[in-house]
PDB file of N, CA, C and O in Angstrom:
ATOM      1  N   MET A   1       0.817  -1.197   0.000  1.00  0.00           N
ATOM      2  CA  MET A   1       0.000   0.000   0.000  1.00  0.00           C
ATOM      3  C   MET A   1       0.864   1.266   0.000  1.00  0.00           C
ATOM      4  O   MET A   1       0.548   2.259  -0.655  1.00  0.00           O
ATOM      5  N   ARG A   2       1.948   1.196   0.745  1.00  0.00           N
ATOM      6  CA  ARG A   2       2.840   2.347   0.820  1.00  0.00           C
ATOM      7  C   ARG A   2       3.490   2.620  -0.534  1.00  0.00           C
ATOM      8  O   ARG A   2       3.656   3.776  -0.926  1.00  0.00           O
ATOM      9  N   LYS A   3       3.858   1.554  -1.247  1.00  0.00           N
ATOM     10  CA  LYS A   3       4.461   1.727  -2.570  1.00  0.00           C
ATOM     11  C   LYS A   3       3.484   2.394  -3.530  1.00  0.00           C
ATOM     12  O   LYS A   3       3.876   3.252  -4.321  1.00  0.00           O
ATOM     13  N   LEU A   4       2.230   2.008  -3.465  1.00  0.00           N
ATOM     14  CA  LEU A   4       1.209   2.601  -4.316  1.00  0.00           C
ATOM     15  C   LEU A   4       1.042   4.087  -3.997  1.00  0.00           C
ATOM     16  O   LEU A   4       0.883   4.902  -4.905  1.00  0.00           O
ATOM     17  N   PHE A   5       1.078   4.437  -2.725  1.00  0.00           N
ATOM     18  CA  PHE A   5       0.968   5.841  -2.320  1.00  0.00           C
ATOM     19  C   PHE A   5       2.127   6.649  -2.889  1.00  0.00           C
ATOM     20  O   PHE A   5       1.913   7.725  -3.448  1.00  0.00           O
ATOM     21  N   TYR A   6       3.345   6.148  -2.755  1.00  0.00           N
ATOM     22  CA  TYR A   6       4.517   6.859  -3.275  1.00  0.00           C
ATOM     23  C   TYR A   6       4.476   6.966  -4.799  1.00  0.00           C
ATOM     24  O   TYR A   6       4.868   7.986  -5.366  1.00  0.00           O
ATOM     25  N   LEU A   7       4.011   5.934  -5.443  1.00  0.00           N
ATOM     26  CA  LEU A   7       3.883   5.962  -6.891  1.00  0.00           C
ATOM     27  C   LEU A   7       2.889   7.031  -7.332  1.00  0.00           C
ATOM     28  O   LEU A   7       3.166   7.814  -8.241  1.00  0.00           O
ATOM     29  N   LEU A   8       1.732   7.056  -6.681  1.00  0.00           N
ATOM     30  CA  LEU A   8       0.719   8.055  -7.031  1.00  0.00           C
ATOM     31  C   LEU A   8       1.174   9.470  -6.675  1.00  0.00           C
ATOM     32  O   LEU A   8       0.904  10.412  -7.420  1.00  0.00           O
ATOM     33  N   ALA A   9       1.858   9.625  -5.550  1.00  0.00           N
ATOM     34  CA  ALA A   9       2.372  10.939  -5.175  1.00  0.00           C
ATOM     35  C   ALA A   9       3.418  11.412  -6.175  1.00  0.00           C
ATOM     36  O   ALA A   9       3.418  12.582  -6.556  1.00  0.00           O
ATOM     37  N   GLY A  10       4.299  10.532  -6.602  1.00  0.00           N
ATOM     38  CA  GLY A  10       5.305  10.888  -7.599  1.00  0.00           C
ATOM     39  C   GLY A  10       4.677  11.250  -8.933  1.00  0.00           C
ATOM     40  O   GLY A  10       5.100  12.204  -9.587  1.00  0.00           O
ATOM     41  N   LEU A  11       3.673  10.494  -9.335  1.00  0.00           N
ATOM     42  CA  LEU A  11       2.969  10.786 -10.584  1.00  0.00           C
ATOM     43  C   LEU A  11       2.260  12.136 -10.505  1.00  0.00           C
ATOM     44  O   LEU A  11       2.279  12.905 -11.467  1.00  0.00           O
ATOM     45  N   ALA A  12       1.642  12.422  -9.375  1.00  0.00           N
ATOM     46  CA  ALA A  12       0.962  13.714  -9.201  1.00  0.00           C
ATOM     47  C   ALA A  12       1.957  14.861  -9.272  1.00  0.00           C
ATOM     48  O   ALA A  12       1.668  15.887  -9.887  1.00  0.00           O
ATOM     49  N   CYS A  13       3.113  14.708  -8.660  1.00  0.00           N
ATOM     50  CA  CYS A  13       4.147  15.758  -8.716  1.00  0.00           C
ATOM     51  C   CYS A  13       4.617  15.984 -10.147  1.00  0.00           C
ATOM     52  O   CYS A  13       4.794  17.124 -10.575  1.00  0.00           O
ATOM     53  N   CYS A  14       4.818  14.905 -10.876  1.00  0.00           N
ATOM     54  CA  CYS A  14       5.258  15.036 -12.271  1.00  0.00           C
ATOM     55  C   CYS A  14       4.213  15.758 -13.108  1.00  0.00           C
ATOM     56  O   CYS A  14       4.555  16.606 -13.932  1.00  0.00           O
ATOM     57  N   LEU A  15       2.964  15.433 -12.907  1.00  0.00           N
ATOM     58  CA  LEU A  15       1.902  16.070 -13.675  1.00  0.00           C
ATOM     59  C   LEU A  15       1.735  17.538 -13.312  1.00  0.00           C
ATOM     60  O   LEU A  15       1.448  18.363 -14.179  1.00  0.00           O
ATOM     61  N   LEU A  16       1.911  17.866 -12.045  1.00  0.00           N
ATOM     62  CA  LEU A  16       1.755  19.250 -11.612  1.00  0.00           C
ATOM     63  C   LEU A  16       2.945  20.120 -11.989  1.00  0.00           C
ATOM     64  O   LEU A  16       2.772  21.305 -12.274  1.00  0.00           O
ATOM     65  N   LEU A  17       4.147  19.557 -11.998  1.00  0.00           N
ATOM     66  CA  LEU A  17       5.343  20.340 -12.262  1.00  0.00           C
ATOM     67  C   LEU A  17       5.729  20.399 -13.733  1.00  0.00           C
ATOM     68  O   LEU A  17       6.449  21.314 -14.135  1.00  0.00           O
ATOM     69  N   SER A  18       5.276  19.457 -14.544  1.00  0.00           N
ATOM     70  CA  SER A  18       5.714  19.409 -15.933  1.00  0.00           C
ATOM     71  C   SER A  18       5.357  20.660 -16.737  1.00  0.00           C
ATOM     72  O   SER A  18       6.192  21.098 -17.528  1.00  0.00           O
ATOM     73  N   PRO A  19       4.176  21.265 -16.591  1.00  0.00           N
ATOM     74  CA  PRO A  19       3.929  22.493 -17.364  1.00  0.00           C
ATOM     75  C   PRO A  19       4.888  23.618 -16.993  1.00  0.00           C
ATOM     76  O   PRO A  19       5.277  24.400 -17.860  1.00  0.00           O
ATOM     77  N   ARG A  20       5.273  23.716 -15.737  1.00  0.00           N
ATOM     78  CA  ARG A  20       6.215  24.752 -15.316  1.00  0.00           C
ATOM     79  C   ARG A  20       7.598  24.494 -15.900  1.00  0.00           C
ATOM     80  O   ARG A  20       8.298  25.438 -16.264  1.00  0.00           O
ATOM     81  N   LEU A  21       7.995  23.246 -15.992  1.00  0.00           N
ATOM     82  CA  LEU A  21       9.310  22.932 -16.542  1.00  0.00           C
ATOM     83  C   LEU A  21       9.355  23.184 -18.043  1.00  0.00           C
ATOM     84  O   LEU A  21      10.371  23.639 -18.568  1.00  0.00           O
ATOM     85  N   ILE A  22       8.285  22.898 -18.715  1.00  0.00           N
ATOM     86  CA  ILE A  22       8.226  23.088 -20.158  1.00  0.00           C
ATOM     87  C   ILE A  22       8.130  24.571 -20.505  1.00  0.00           C
ATOM     88  O   ILE A  22       8.684  25.005 -21.515  1.00  0.00           O
ATOM     89  N   ALA A  23       7.441  25.344 -19.688  1.00  0.00           N
ATOM     90  CA  ALA A  23       7.172  26.744 -19.994  1.00  0.00           C
ATOM     91  C   ALA A  23       8.291  27.695 -19.580  1.00  0.00           C
ATOM     92  O   ALA A  23       8.113  28.912 -19.639  1.00  0.00           O
ATOM     93  N   GLN A  24       9.406  27.180 -19.173  1.00  0.00           N
ATOM     94  CA  GLN A  24      10.494  28.060 -18.764  1.00  0.00           C
ATOM     95  C   GLN A  24      11.012  28.854 -19.953  1.00  0.00           C
ATOM     96  O   GLN A  24      11.148  28.332 -21.060  1.00  0.00           O
ATOM     97  N   ASN A  25      11.293  30.104 -19.706  1.00  0.00           N
ATOM     98  CA  ASN A  25      11.869  30.960 -20.729  1.00  0.00           C
ATOM     99  C   ASN A  25      13.374  31.027 -20.507  1.00  0.00           C
ATOM    100  O   ASN A  25      13.824  31.497 -19.462  1.00  0.00           O
ATOM    101  N   PRO A  26      14.162  30.561 -21.482  1.00  0.00           N
ATOM    102  CA  PRO A  26      15.613  30.608 -21.297  1.00  0.00           C
ATOM    103  C   PRO A  26      16.130  32.046 -21.259  1.00  0.00           C
ATOM    104  O   PRO A  26      15.577  32.933 -21.910  1.00  0.00           O
ATOM    105  N   THR A  27      17.175  32.259 -20.506  1.00  0.00           N
ATOM    106  CA  THR A  27      17.794  33.570 -20.385  1.00  0.00           C
ATOM    107  C   THR A  27      19.204  33.509 -20.955  1.00  0.00           C
ATOM    108  O   THR A  27      19.985  32.612 -20.634  1.00  0.00           O
ATOM    109  N   ILE A  28      19.509  34.476 -21.801  1.00  0.00           N
ATOM    110  CA  ILE A  28      20.838  34.593 -22.400  1.00  0.00           C
ATOM    111  C   ILE A  28      21.537  35.779 -21.760  1.00  0.00           C
ATOM    112  O   ILE A  28      20.967  36.866 -21.669  1.00  0.00           O
ATOM    113  N   THR A  29      22.758  35.574 -21.321  1.00  0.00           N
ATOM    114  CA  THR A  29      23.566  36.669 -20.792  1.00  0.00           C
ATOM    115  C   THR A  29      24.888  36.670 -21.534  1.00  0.00           C
ATOM    116  O   THR A  29      25.349  35.629 -22.002  1.00  0.00           O
ATOM    117  N   GLY A  30      25.489  37.834 -21.639  1.00  0.00           N
ATOM    118  CA  GLY A  30      26.768  37.889 -22.331  1.00  0.00           C
ATOM    119  C   GLY A  30      27.367  39.274 -22.295  1.00  0.00           C
ATOM    120  O   GLY A  30      26.847  40.183 -21.647  1.00  0.00           O
ATOM    121  N   THR A  31      28.471  39.419 -23.001  1.00  0.00           N
ATOM    122  CA  THR A  31      29.166  40.691 -23.100  1.00  0.00           C
ATOM    123  C   THR A  31      29.497  40.941 -24.564  1.00  0.00           C
ATOM    124  O   THR A  31      30.055  40.074 -25.235  1.00  0.00           O
ATOM    125  N   ILE A  32      29.156  42.113 -25.053  1.00  0.00           N
ATOM    126  CA  ILE A  32      29.440  42.503 -26.426  1.00  0.00           C
ATOM    127  C   ILE A  32      30.796  43.211 -26.440  1.00  0.00           C
ATOM    128  O   ILE A  32      31.025  44.160 -25.691  1.00  0.00           O
ATOM    129  N   THR A  33      31.695  42.725 -27.316  1.00  0.00           N
ATOM    130  CA  THR A  33      33.010  43.350 -27.456  1.00  0.00           C
ATOM    131  C   THR A  33      33.295  43.587 -28.929  1.00  0.00           C
ATOM    132  O   THR A  33      32.709  42.947 -29.802  1.00  0.00           O
ATOM    133  N   ASP A  34      34.204  44.517 -29.191  1.00  0.00           N
ATOM    134  CA  ASP A  34      34.633  44.756 -30.569  1.00  0.00           C
ATOM    135  C   ASP A  34      35.811  43.841 -30.893  1.00  0.00           C
ATOM    136  O   ASP A  34      36.187  43.002 -30.075  1.00  0.00           O
ATOM    137  N   ALA A  35      36.382  43.995 -32.059  1.00  0.00           N
ATOM    138  CA  ALA A  35      37.477  43.124 -32.510  1.00  0.00           C
ATOM    139  C   ALA A  35      38.703  43.224 -31.607  1.00  0.00           C
ATOM    140  O   ALA A  35      39.503  42.290 -31.543  1.00  0.00           O
ATOM    141  N   SER A  36      38.856  44.340 -30.916  1.00  0.00           N
ATOM    142  CA  SER A  36      39.999  44.521 -30.012  1.00  0.00           C
ATOM    143  C   SER A  36      39.729  44.018 -28.602  1.00  0.00           C
ATOM    144  O   SER A  36      40.618  44.043 -27.751  1.00  0.00           O
ATOM    145  N   GLY A  37      38.509  43.563 -28.351  1.00  0.00           N
ATOM    146  CA  GLY A  37      38.162  43.067 -27.023  1.00  0.00           C
ATOM    147  C   GLY A  37      37.622  44.133 -26.096  1.00  0.00           C
ATOM    148  O   GLY A  37      37.422  43.872 -24.909  1.00  0.00           O
ATOM    149  N   ASN A  38      37.380  45.326 -26.608  1.00  0.00           N
ATOM    150  CA  ASN A  38      36.824  46.410 -25.795  1.00  0.00           C
ATOM    151  C   ASN A  38      35.305  46.273 -25.720  1.00  0.00           C
ATOM    152  O   ASN A  38      34.659  45.923 -26.707  1.00  0.00           O
ATOM    153  N   ALA A  39      34.735  46.553 -24.538  1.00  0.00           N
ATOM    154  CA  ALA A  39      33.290  46.464 -24.344  1.00  0.00           C
ATOM    155  C   ALA A  39      32.580  47.488 -25.220  1.00  0.00           C
ATOM    156  O   ALA A  39      33.046  48.613 -25.399  1.00  0.00           O
ATOM    157  N   VAL A  40      31.422  47.061 -25.768  1.00  0.00           N
ATOM    158  CA  VAL A  40      30.613  47.944 -26.603  1.00  0.00           C
ATOM    159  C   VAL A  40      29.323  48.245 -25.851  1.00  0.00           C
ATOM    160  O   VAL A  40      28.437  47.394 -25.770  1.00  0.00           O
ATOM    161  N   GLY A  41      29.214  49.440 -25.306  1.00  0.00           N
ATOM    162  CA  GLY A  41      28.012  49.851 -24.595  1.00  0.00           C
ATOM    163  C   GLY A  41      26.943  50.335 -25.559  1.00  0.00           C
ATOM    164  O   GLY A  41      27.255  50.951 -26.578  1.00  0.00           O
ATOM    165  N   GLY A  42      25.689  50.061 -25.241  1.00  0.00           N
ATOM    166  CA  GLY A  42      24.573  50.520 -26.062  1.00  0.00           C
ATOM    167  C   GLY A  42      24.328  49.707 -27.313  1.00  0.00           C
ATOM    168  O   GLY A  42      23.586  50.146 -28.191  1.00  0.00           O
ATOM    169  N   ALA A  43      24.936  48.518 -27.422  1.00  0.00           N
ATOM    170  CA  ALA A  43      24.708  47.655 -28.583  1.00  0.00           C
ATOM    171  C   ALA A  43      23.327  47.020 -28.486  1.00  0.00           C
ATOM    172  O   ALA A  43      22.879  46.675 -27.392  1.00  0.00           O
ATOM    173  N   SER A  44      22.657  46.864 -29.607  1.00  0.00           N
ATOM    174  CA  SER A  44      21.329  46.242 -29.654  1.00  0.00           C
ATOM    175  C   SER A  44      21.462  44.749 -29.880  1.00  0.00           C
ATOM    176  O   SER A  44      22.230  44.299 -30.730  1.00  0.00           O
ATOM    177  N   ILE A  45      20.697  43.983 -29.099  1.00  0.00           N
ATOM    178  CA  ILE A  45      20.642  42.536 -29.247  1.00  0.00           C
ATOM    179  C   ILE A  45      19.181  42.192 -29.483  1.00  0.00           C
ATOM    180  O   ILE A  45      18.336  42.521 -28.650  1.00  0.00           O
ATOM    181  N   VAL A  46      18.855  41.532 -30.608  1.00  0.00           N
ATOM    182  CA  VAL A  46      17.473  41.226 -30.955  1.00  0.00           C
ATOM    183  C   VAL A  46      17.360  39.754 -31.318  1.00  0.00           C
ATOM    184  O   VAL A  46      18.207  39.216 -32.031  1.00  0.00           O
ATOM    185  N   VAL A  47      16.297  39.098 -30.818  1.00  0.00           N
ATOM    186  CA  VAL A  47      16.006  37.700 -31.151  1.00  0.00           C
ATOM    187  C   VAL A  47      14.988  37.705 -32.279  1.00  0.00           C
ATOM    188  O   VAL A  47      13.911  38.288 -32.154  1.00  0.00           O
ATOM    189  N   GLN A  48      15.337  37.055 -33.376  1.00  0.00           N
ATOM    190  CA  GLN A  48      14.428  36.963 -34.509  1.00  0.00           C
ATOM    191  C   GLN A  48      13.780  35.596 -34.500  1.00  0.00           C
ATOM    192  O   GLN A  48      14.469  34.655 -34.105  1.00  0.00           O
ATOM    193  N   PRO A  49      12.552  35.377 -34.882  1.00  0.00           N
ATOM    194  CA  PRO A  49      11.604  36.351 -35.415  1.00  0.00           C
ATOM    195  C   PRO A  49      10.739  37.004 -34.339  1.00  0.00           C
ATOM    196  O   PRO A  49       9.834  37.771 -34.666  1.00  0.00           O
ATOM    197  N   ALA A  50      10.995  36.722 -33.079  1.00  0.00           N
ATOM    198  CA  ALA A  50      10.148  37.257 -32.005  1.00  0.00           C
ATOM    199  C   ALA A  50      10.239  38.771 -31.889  1.00  0.00           C
ATOM    200  O   ALA A  50       9.291  39.418 -31.444  1.00  0.00           O
ATOM    201  N   GLY A  51      11.359  39.333 -32.280  1.00  0.00           N
ATOM    202  CA  GLY A  51      11.536  40.775 -32.185  1.00  0.00           C
ATOM    203  C   GLY A  51      11.810  41.247 -30.768  1.00  0.00           C
ATOM    204  O   GLY A  51      11.805  42.450 -30.507  1.00  0.00           O
ATOM    205  N   LYS A  52      12.048  40.328 -29.859  1.00  0.00           N
ATOM    206  CA  LYS A  52      12.367  40.681 -28.473  1.00  0.00           C
ATOM    207  C   LYS A  52      13.828  41.093 -28.412  1.00  0.00           C
ATOM    208  O   LYS A  52      14.684  40.429 -28.998  1.00  0.00           O
ATOM    209  N   GLY A  53      14.121  42.174 -27.715  1.00  0.00           N
ATOM    210  CA  GLY A  53      15.498  42.627 -27.681  1.00  0.00           C
ATOM    211  C   GLY A  53      15.853  43.412 -26.439  1.00  0.00           C
ATOM    212  O   GLY A  53      15.010  43.670 -25.579  1.00  0.00           O
ATOM    213  N   THR A  54      17.117  43.787 -26.363  1.00  0.00           N
ATOM    214  CA  THR A  54      17.640  44.570 -25.259  1.00  0.00           C
ATOM    215  C   THR A  54      18.871  45.315 -25.760  1.00  0.00           C
ATOM    216  O   THR A  54      19.276  45.163 -26.913  1.00  0.00           O
ATOM    217  N   THR A  55      19.456  46.114 -24.890  1.00  0.00           N
ATOM    218  CA  THR A  55      20.707  46.789 -25.219  1.00  0.00           C
ATOM    219  C   THR A  55      21.738  46.481 -24.146  1.00  0.00           C
ATOM    220  O   THR A  55      21.390  46.207 -22.997  1.00  0.00           O
ATOM    221  N   SER A  56      22.997  46.527 -24.523  1.00  0.00           N
ATOM    222  CA  SER A  56      24.062  46.275 -23.549  1.00  0.00           C
ATOM    223  C   SER A  56      24.296  47.516 -22.700  1.00  0.00           C
ATOM    224  O   SER A  56      24.041  48.638 -23.138  1.00  0.00           O
ATOM    225  N   ASP A  57      24.785  47.304 -21.480  1.00  0.00           N
ATOM    226  CA  ASP A  57      25.085  48.435 -20.605  1.00  0.00           C
ATOM    227  C   ASP A  57      26.445  49.029 -20.975  1.00  0.00           C
ATOM    228  O   ASP A  57      27.043  48.644 -21.980  1.00  0.00           O
ATOM    229  N   ALA A  58      26.921  49.955 -20.170  1.00  0.00           N
ATOM    230  CA  ALA A  58      28.186  50.647 -20.469  1.00  0.00           C
ATOM    231  C   ALA A  58      29.370  49.689 -20.511  1.00  0.00           C
ATOM    232  O   ALA A  58      30.366  49.971 -21.177  1.00  0.00           O
ATOM    233  N   ASP A  59      29.274  48.548 -19.802  1.00  0.00           N
ATOM    234  CA  ASP A  59      30.345  47.550 -19.790  1.00  0.00           C
ATOM    235  C   ASP A  59      30.163  46.489 -20.866  1.00  0.00           C
ATOM    236  O   ASP A  59      30.932  45.530 -20.926  1.00  0.00           O
ATOM    237  N   GLY A  60      29.138  46.654 -21.732  1.00  0.00           N
ATOM    238  CA  GLY A  60      28.878  45.694 -22.802  1.00  0.00           C
ATOM    239  C   GLY A  60      28.085  44.483 -22.360  1.00  0.00           C
ATOM    240  O   GLY A  60      27.865  43.575 -23.161  1.00  0.00           O
ATOM    241  N   LYS A  61      27.648  44.438 -21.111  1.00  0.00           N
ATOM    242  CA  LYS A  61      26.916  43.274 -20.596  1.00  0.00           C
ATOM    243  C   LYS A  61      25.425  43.396 -20.883  1.00  0.00           C
ATOM    244  O   LYS A  61      24.857  44.488 -20.877  1.00  0.00           O
ATOM    245  N   PHE A  62      24.804  42.235 -21.137  1.00  0.00           N
ATOM    246  CA  PHE A  62      23.364  42.218 -21.391  1.00  0.00           C
ATOM    247  C   PHE A  62      22.747  40.943 -20.840  1.00  0.00           C
ATOM    248  O   PHE A  62      23.431  39.941 -20.630  1.00  0.00           O
ATOM    249  N   THR A  63      21.436  41.003 -20.610  1.00  0.00           N
ATOM    250  CA  THR A  63      20.627  39.856 -20.212  1.00  0.00           C
ATOM    251  C   THR A  63      19.349  39.914 -21.027  1.00  0.00           C
ATOM    252  O   THR A  63      18.715  40.964 -21.131  1.00  0.00           O
ATOM    253  N   LEU A  64      18.973  38.784 -21.604  1.00  0.00           N
ATOM    254  CA  LEU A  64      17.793  38.731 -22.454  1.00  0.00           C
ATOM    255  C   LEU A  64      17.041  37.442 -22.182  1.00  0.00           C
ATOM    256  O   LEU A  64      17.615  36.356 -22.258  1.00  0.00           O
ATOM    257  N   THR A  65      15.755  37.557 -21.866  1.00  0.00           N
ATOM    258  CA  THR A  65      14.900  36.386 -21.670  1.00  0.00           C
ATOM    259  C   THR A  65      14.178  36.118 -22.971  1.00  0.00           C
ATOM    260  O   THR A  65      13.520  36.997 -23.527  1.00  0.00           O
ATOM    261  N   ILE A  66      14.309  34.887 -23.451  1.00  0.00           N
ATOM    262  CA  ILE A  66      13.718  34.494 -24.735  1.00  0.00           C
ATOM    263  C   ILE A  66      12.276  34.060 -24.514  1.00  0.00           C
ATOM    264  O   ILE A  66      12.018  33.211 -23.661  1.00  0.00           O
ATOM    265  N   PRO A  67      11.322  34.627 -25.267  1.00  0.00           N
ATOM    266  CA  PRO A  67       9.927  34.206 -25.131  1.00  0.00           C
ATOM    267  C   PRO A  67       9.730  32.823 -25.720  1.00  0.00           C
ATOM    268  O   PRO A  67      10.494  32.402 -26.588  1.00  0.00           O
ATOM    269  N   PRO A  68       8.699  32.104 -25.251  1.00  0.00           N
ATOM    270  CA  PRO A  68       8.439  30.774 -25.812  1.00  0.00           C
ATOM    271  C   PRO A  68       8.030  30.883 -27.278  1.00  0.00           C
ATOM    272  O   PRO A  68       7.466  31.889 -27.708  1.00  0.00           O
ATOM    273  N   ALA A  69       8.323  29.845 -28.022  1.00  0.00           N
ATOM    274  CA  ALA A  69       7.974  29.820 -29.440  1.00  0.00           C
ATOM    275  C   ALA A  69       6.459  29.750 -29.595  1.00  0.00           C
ATOM    276  O   ALA A  69       5.800  29.029 -28.847  1.00  0.00           O
ATOM    277  N   PRO A  70       5.897  30.481 -30.547  1.00  0.00           N
ATOM    278  CA  PRO A  70       4.443  30.423 -30.757  1.00  0.00           C
ATOM    279  C   PRO A  70       4.032  29.068 -31.308  1.00  0.00           C
ATOM    280  O   PRO A  70       4.789  28.382 -31.996  1.00  0.00           O
ATOM    281  N   GLY A  71       2.814  28.722 -30.979  1.00  0.00           N
ATOM    282  CA  GLY A  71       2.291  27.521 -31.584  1.00  0.00           C
ATOM    283  C   GLY A  71       2.108  26.415 -30.656  1.00  0.00           C
ATOM    284  O   GLY A  71       1.667  25.338 -31.058  1.00  0.00           O
TER     285      GLY A  71
END
């Protein structure tokens, strides 16, 4: 009986948590530099075709969360 309880509890957890795991939006972080290795502040970073974007800070660093794919 105890094994059945643990099995059902594990199955319930998987069913409840799976949409949250699938729906995670990945985050990209990085640093934009020029050919000499100098940071490029104010550079535009855009994800196509979503059109979601951001700009780098004065040190060339950026963080961008990617939206889920449509469909």
